[in-house]
C-alpha positions as CSV (number, residue, x, y, z in Angstrom):
1,M,-6.1,11.6,-20.8
2,A,-2.4,11.4,-20.1
3,N,-2.7,13.6,-17.0
4,A,-5.5,11.4,-15.7
5,K,-3.4,8.2,-16.2
6,Y,-0.4,10.0,-14.5
7,T,-2.5,10.9,-11.5
8,E,-3.9,7.3,-11.3
9,D,-0.3,5.9,-11.3
10,I,0.7,8.3,-8.5
11,I,-2.3,7.2,-6.4
12,D,-1.5,3.6,-7.0
13,R,2.1,4.0,-6.1
14,Y,1.2,6.0,-3.0
15,S,-1.3,3.4,-1.9
16,E,1.0,0.5,-2.4
17,D,4.1,2.1,-0.8
18,N,2.2,3.5,2.1
19,Y,0.2,0.3,2.6
20,E,3.5,-1.7,2.9
21,R,5.0,0.7,5.4
22,I,2.0,1.2,7.6
23,N,0.9,-2.4,7.4
24,A,4.3,-3.5,8.7
25,L,3.9,-1.2,11.7
26,F,0.4,-2.1,12.6
27,S,0.1,-5.7,11.6
28,V,-0.7,-7.7,14.7
29,R,-2.0,-10.8,12.9
30,D,-0.1,-13.3,10.8
31,F,-2.7,-14.0,8.1
32,D,-0.5,-16.5,6.3
33,K,-0.1,-18.6,9.5
34,E,-3.8,-18.2,10.2
35,W,-4.7,-19.5,6.8
36,H,-2.5,-22.6,7.0
37,E,-3.9,-23.5,10.4
38,L,-7.5,-22.9,9.2
39,A,-7.0,-24.9,6.0
40,R,-5.7,-27.8,8.0
41,V,-8.9,-28.1,10.1
42,E,-11.5,-26.7,7.7
43,S,-11.6,-28.7,4.5
44,A,-13.8,-26.0,2.8
45,A,-12.0,-22.9,4.1
46,V,-11.8,-19.9,1.7
47,A,-10.1,-16.6,1.8
48,A,-9.6,-13.5,-0.5
49,H,-6.1,-12.7,-1.6
50,K,-4.7,-9.6,-3.4
51,D,-1.1,-8.7,-4.3
52,G,0.4,-11.4,-2.2
53,R,-1.7,-10.4,0.9
54,F,-4.8,-11.8,2.5
55,F,-7.7,-9.5,3.0
56,E,-8.3,-8.3,6.5
57,D,-11.7,-8.8,8.0
58,R,-12.2,-5.1,7.5
59,S,-10.4,-3.8,4.3
60,V,-10.2,-0.4,2.8
61,F,-9.6,0.7,-0.8
62,L,-9.6,3.9,-2.8
63,R,-12.7,4.6,-4.9
64,G,-12.1,4.1,-8.5
65,A,-9.2,1.8,-7.9
66,K,-9.1,-1.7,-9.5
67,V,-10.0,-4.2,-6.8
68,K,-8.9,-7.5,-8.4
69,F,-8.4,-10.5,-6.2
70,T,-8.1,-14.3,-6.2
71,V,-9.8,-16.8,-3.9
72,V,-7.8,-19.5,-2.2
73,C,-9.7,-22.6,-1.1
74,A,-8.7,-25.6,1.0
75,S,-10.8,-27.8,-1.2
76,N,-9.8,-28.8,-4.8
77,K,-13.2,-30.3,-5.5
78,Q,-16.0,-28.1,-4.2
79,P,-17.2,-25.0,-6.0
80,V,-16.7,-21.5,-4.5
81,S,-19.4,-18.8,-4.7
82,V,-18.4,-15.1,-4.4
83,T,-21.0,-12.3,-3.8
84,F,-20.7,-8.6,-3.0
85,T,-23.6,-6.9,-1.4
86,R,-23.5,-3.1,-1.4
87,T,-25.1,-1.4,1.5
88,G,-28.9,-1.5,1.2
89,K,-28.8,-3.4,-2.1
90,S,-29.2,-7.0,-3.4
91,P,-26.2,-9.3,-3.6
92,E,-24.2,-9.3,-6.8
93,V,-22.6,-12.6,-8.0
94,L,-19.0,-12.2,-9.0
95,M,-17.4,-14.6,-11.6
96,A,-13.7,-15.2,-12.0
97,N,-12.0,-14.4,-15.4
98,A,-9.9,-16.8,-17.3
99,K,-6.9,-16.2,-15.1
100,G,-8.9,-16.8,-11.9
101,Y,-9.3,-13.1,-10.9
102,Y,-12.4,-11.6,-9.4
103,E,-13.0,-7.9,-9.8
104,L,-15.2,-5.4,-7.9
105,K,-16.6,-2.8,-10.4
106,A,-17.9,0.7,-9.6
107,T,-16.2,0.8,-6.2
108,D,-18.1,3.7,-4.8
109,E,-20.2,2.1,-2.2
110,D,-19.3,0.1,0.9
111,G,-20.4,-3.4,1.2
112,R,-20.0,-7.0,2.3
113,L,-17.9,-9.5,0.3
114,Q,-18.9,-13.1,1.0
115,L,-17.0,-16.2,0.0
116,Q,-18.6,-19.6,0.4
117,C,-17.5,-23.2,-0.2
118,G,-19.7,-26.0,1.1
119,H,-20.5,-25.4,4.7
120,Y,-17.8,-22.7,5.2
121,T,-18.5,-18.9,4.8
122,K,-16.0,-16.1,5.0
123,I,-17.3,-12.5,5.2
124,Y,-15.2,-9.3,4.7
125,M,-16.5,-5.7,5.3
126,L,-15.1,-3.4,2.6
127,S,-15.0,0.4,2.8
128,F,-14.1,2.8,0.0
129,I,-12.7,6.3,0.4
130,E,-12.4,9.1,-2.1
131,Q,-8.9,10.3,-1.3
132,P,-5.8,9.1,0.5
133,K,-6.2,11.7,3.3
134,L,-9.9,11.7,4.0
135,E,-9.6,13.8,7.2
136,K,-8.3,16.6,5.0
137,L,-11.8,17.1,3.7
138,P,-13.2,20.7,4.2
139,D,-13.8,21.5,7.9
140,V,-13.1,17.9,9.1
141,W,-9.4,18.4,10.0
142,Q,-10.0,21.7,11.6
143,A,-12.8,20.2,13.7
144,L,-10.7,17.2,14.7
145,Q,-7.7,19.5,15.7
146,K,-10.0,21.4,18.1
147,L,-10.4,18.2,20.1
148,I,-6.7,18.1,21.1
149,S,-6.7,19.8,24.4
150,N,-4.5,18.2,27.0
151,P,-5.1,17.7,29.9
152,A,-8.7,16.9,29.2
153,N,-11.3,18.0,31.8
154,W,-13.8,15.2,31.6
155,T,-17.3,16.0,32.7
156,N,-20.7,14.8,31.6
157,D,-21.4,18.2,30.0
158,G,-18.0,18.1,28.3
159,F,-18.7,14.6,27.0
160,E,-22.0,15.7,25.5
161,R,-20.3,18.6,23.7
162,L,-17.6,16.2,22.5
163,R,-20.3,13.8,21.2
164,T,-22.0,16.7,19.3
165,E,-18.7,17.9,17.8
166,L,-17.7,14.4,16.7
167,T,-21.0,13.8,15.1
168,G,-20.9,17.2,13.4
169,C,-17.5,16.8,11.8
170,L,-17.6,13.0,11.0
171,D,-21.2,12.8,9.6
172,H,-19.7,13.7,6.2
173,P,-21.0,12.0,3.0
174,S,-17.4,11.2,2.0
175,I,-16.3,9.7,5.3
176,P,-17.0,6.0,5.7
177,R,-19.2,5.1,8.7
178,E,-16.6,2.6,9.9
179,F,-14.0,5.4,10.1
180,A,-16.4,7.7,11.9
181,F,-17.3,4.9,14.3
182,G,-13.6,4.1,15.1
183,V,-12.8,7.8,15.8
184,K,-15.8,8.1,18.1
185,E,-14.9,4.9,19.9
186,F,-11.4,6.3,20.6
187,Y,-12.8,9.5,22.2
188,F,-15.5,7.7,24.1
189,G,-12.8,5.4,25.4
190,L,-10.7,8.3,26.7
191,F,-13.8,9.7,28.3
192,H,-14.6,6.4,30.1
193,E,-11.1,6.2,31.3
194,G,-11.3,9.8,32.5
195,I,-14.3,8.9,34.7
196,K,-12.6,5.6,35.8
197,E,-14.8,3.2,33.9
198,P,-12.9,-0.1,33.2
199,N,-14.7,-0.7,29.9
200,Y,-12.6,2.0,28.4
201,R,-10.1,-0.7,27.3
202,K,-12.7,-2.4,25.1
203,R,-13.5,0.9,23.4
204,L,-9.8,1.8,22.7
205,E,-9.2,-1.7,21.3
206,T,-12.3,-1.5,19.2
207,A,-11.1,1.9,17.8
208,F,-7.7,0.3,17.0
209,Q,-9.2,-2.7,15.2
210,T,-11.7,-0.5,13.3
211,L,-9.2,2.1,12.2
212,K,-6.2,-0.1,11.4
213,P,-7.3,-0.7,7.8
214,F,-7.6,3.0,7.3
215,C,-4.0,3.8,8.4
216,P,-2.4,3.7,4.9
217,Y,-4.9,6.4,3.8
218,S,-5.4,8.5,7.0
219,N,-2.9,10.4,9.2
220,Y,-5.6,10.6,11.9
221,A,-6.2,6.8,11.9
222,T,-2.5,6.3,12.1
223,L,-2.3,8.7,15.1
224,I,-5.0,6.8,17.0
225,C,-3.5,3.4,16.2
226,T,0.0,4.6,17.2
227,Y,-1.3,5.8,20.5
228,F,-3.0,2.5,21.1
229,L,0.3,0.6,20.4
230,F,2.0,3.0,22.9
231,R,-0.7,2.2,25.4
232,V,0.0,-1.6,25.2
233,N,3.8,-0.9,25.4
234,S,4.6,-1.9,21.8
235,F,7.3,0.8,21.7
236,E,9.4,-0.4,18.7
237,R,6.6,0.3,16.1
238,V,5.7,3.7,17.6
239,A,9.4,4.8,17.7
240,A,9.7,4.1,13.9
241,L,7.1,6.7,13.0
242,T,9.1,9.9,12.8
243,E,6.1,11.8,11.6
244,I,4.8,12.0,15.2
245,P,7.9,13.4,17.0
246,T,6.4,13.6,20.5
247,L,5.1,10.1,20.8
248,S,8.0,8.7,18.8
249,R,10.5,10.3,21.2
250,I,8.8,9.0,24.2
251,A,8.5,5.5,22.7
252,R,12.3,5.5,21.9
253,F,12.9,6.4,25.6
254,F,11.1,3.3,26.8
255,E,12.4,1.1,24.0
256,T,16.0,2.0,24.6
257,P,17.9,0.3,27.4
258,F,18.8,2.7,30.3
259,K,22.6,2.6,29.6
260,H,22.1,3.7,26.0
261,C,19.1,6.0,26.6
262,A,21.0,9.3,26.9
263,E,22.9,9.0,23.6
264,N,20.2,7.3,21.5
265,V,17.2,9.4,22.3
266,A,17.2,13.0,20.9
267,Q,17.7,15.3,23.8
268,S,16.6,18.7,22.5
269,V,12.9,19.5,21.7
270,S,11.2,22.8,21.7
271,K,9.5,24.0,24.9
272,E,6.2,23.9,23.0
273,A,6.8,20.3,21.9
274,S,7.7,19.2,25.4
275,S,4.2,20.1,26.7
276,S,2.1,19.1,23.7
277,T,1.0,15.9,21.9
278,E,-0.1,15.2,18.4
279,I,-3.4,13.7,19.7
280,L,-5.6,13.8,22.8
281,V,-4.2,11.3,25.3
282,S,-5.3,10.2,28.8
283,N,-4.5,12.7,31.5
284,R,-2.0,10.3,33.2
285,D,-0.2,9.7,29.9
286,F,0.0,13.5,29.3
287,E,1.8,13.9,32.7
288,L,3.9,10.8,31.9
289,I,5.0,12.4,28.6
290,R,5.9,15.6,30.3
291,A,7.8,13.8,33.0
292,T,9.7,11.8,30.4
293,N,10.7,14.9,28.5
294,C,11.9,16.5,31.7
295,F,14.0,13.4,32.4
296,L,15.5,13.5,29.0
297,D,16.3,17.2,29.4
298,K,17.8,16.5,32.8
299,N,15.2,18.6,34.5
300,F,14.8,16.1,37.4
301,K,12.9,18.4,39.7
302,D,10.1,19.0,37.2
303,C,10.3,15.3,36.3
304,V,9.4,14.4,39.9
305,K,6.5,16.9,39.9
306,H,5.0,15.4,36.8
307,I,5.5,11.9,38.1
308,N,3.5,12.9,41.1
309,L,0.7,14.3,38.9
310,C,0.7,11.1,36.9
311,R,0.3,9.1,40.1
312,K,-2.5,11.4,41.2
313,A,-4.3,10.8,37.9
314,S,-3.9,7.0,38.2
315,V,-6.3,4.4,39.7
316,A,-5.0,1.2,41.0
317,S,-5.1,-1.6,38.4
318,L,-7.2,0.5,35.9
319,D,-4.3,0.6,33.5
320,P,-1.6,-2.0,34.4
321,Q,0.5,-1.3,31.3
322,G,0.5,2.4,32.1
323,D,1.6,1.5,35.6
324,D,4.6,-0.4,34.2
325,R,5.7,2.6,32.1
326,L,5.5,4.9,35.0
327,T,7.4,2.5,37.3
328,L,10.1,2.1,34.7
329,L,10.5,5.9,34.5
330,E,10.7,6.1,38.3
331,A,13.3,3.3,38.4
332,R,15.5,5.1,35.8
333,L,15.2,8.3,37.8
334,A,16.3,6.5,40.9
335,R,19.3,5.0,39.1
336,T,20.2,8.4,37.8
337,S,20.0,9.8,41.3
338,E,22.0,6.9,42.6
339,K,19.2,5.7,44.8
340,L,19.9,2.1,44.1
341,A,17.8,0.6,46.9
342,E,14.8,2.4,45.5
343,A,15.6,1.4,42.0
344,R,15.9,-2.3,43.1
345,R,12.4,-2.0,44.7
346,L,10.9,-0.5,41.6
347,Y,12.5,-2.9,39.2
348,G,11.5,-5.8,41.5
349,S,7.8,-4.9,40.8
350,L,8.5,-5.2,37.0
351,Q,9.8,-8.8,37.0
352,N,6.5,-10.1,35.8
353,C,5.8,-7.3,33.3
354,L,4.2,-8.5,30.1
355,S,6.5,-6.1,28.0
356,D,9.7,-7.9,27.1
357,V,11.6,-4.6,26.9
358,I,10.7,-3.5,30.4
359,R,11.0,-7.0,32.0
360,V,14.5,-7.6,30.5
361,E,15.8,-4.2,31.8
362,A,14.4,-5.1,35.3
363,E,16.0,-8.5,35.3
364,E,19.3,-7.2,34.1
365,F,19.4,-4.7,36.9
366,L,18.3,-7.1,39.6
367,N,20.8,-9.8,38.5
368,Y,23.8,-7.5,38.1
369,K,26.5,-8.3,40.6
370,P,29.4,-5.7,40.8
371,V,32.9,-7.1,40.4
372,T,34.9,-6.7,43.6
373,I,38.7,-6.9,43.8
């Protein structure tokens, strides 16, 4: 009994601590601000609240954990109804206790939580997982690891094999369908990018939004979401994750201003780490990562070689944010080689970059006027 309670306490602490850390990195929505704006225009707006945080549209909890929450409502007069519908079953009406808390019991089946007040309805999709690291289930991690083979050789036959392998390792009774769907969307997105289909962006974004709630409990979800943030040039949050040294190092390179890059970004990595990644990435990003590592190791000849391979793997306007990363690397290489006219041309194309970090560096270089005596 004591051991069971001790284990439960460890899981609770792990979940809370890990949730705070991961949520801070991957939160791209301000739910508090959203609620205030919604409550101002919707007199019957309702939302679920737990431990000082609003539920996300998709929320994930550990099976067996106590899921107790309150409901906040913009109306002080109208009643609120709360129902939870487990997959394939009839709705269950939940009632608040004397302190205003609702509780989900027997949290072993995914379902839909619905809050309603007057004309307003809010729906949350809830998933429950058996253990904090669900990809560590037998055979799943090993199967997922086999998918990391950069650079990828995308063919229709290869894609069908990938689809079969993903289905085989993710159709596990203990893996939520939402998690499996998000992982599949990520790989399908990379395939579509590899064959130059513009809809790859929607698939990668869908993977990120689907897997983000799983990040506190899954290293694999964290890897995919981290790579997505890197893809949209959100370098600061990626650089903070030291558990993924390759992507973290590359993110620190792009986040750190040029004049401080050499001393602030770790210079030494193993030869193996320089040519590998923690997850399958696009072929152009694979070459970009290799080029960046060469630059940091002052191997400028090979840096140019991988930049050229990155350009070869690029399609005009297919990945504008990736174009900005590559151009910044080329501009820094030109500065290092004292090709200032070339650097000015490259930085000039970054003046309207959506990434603040990249745009600021470009503007500072273009506006710099040397002091003459």
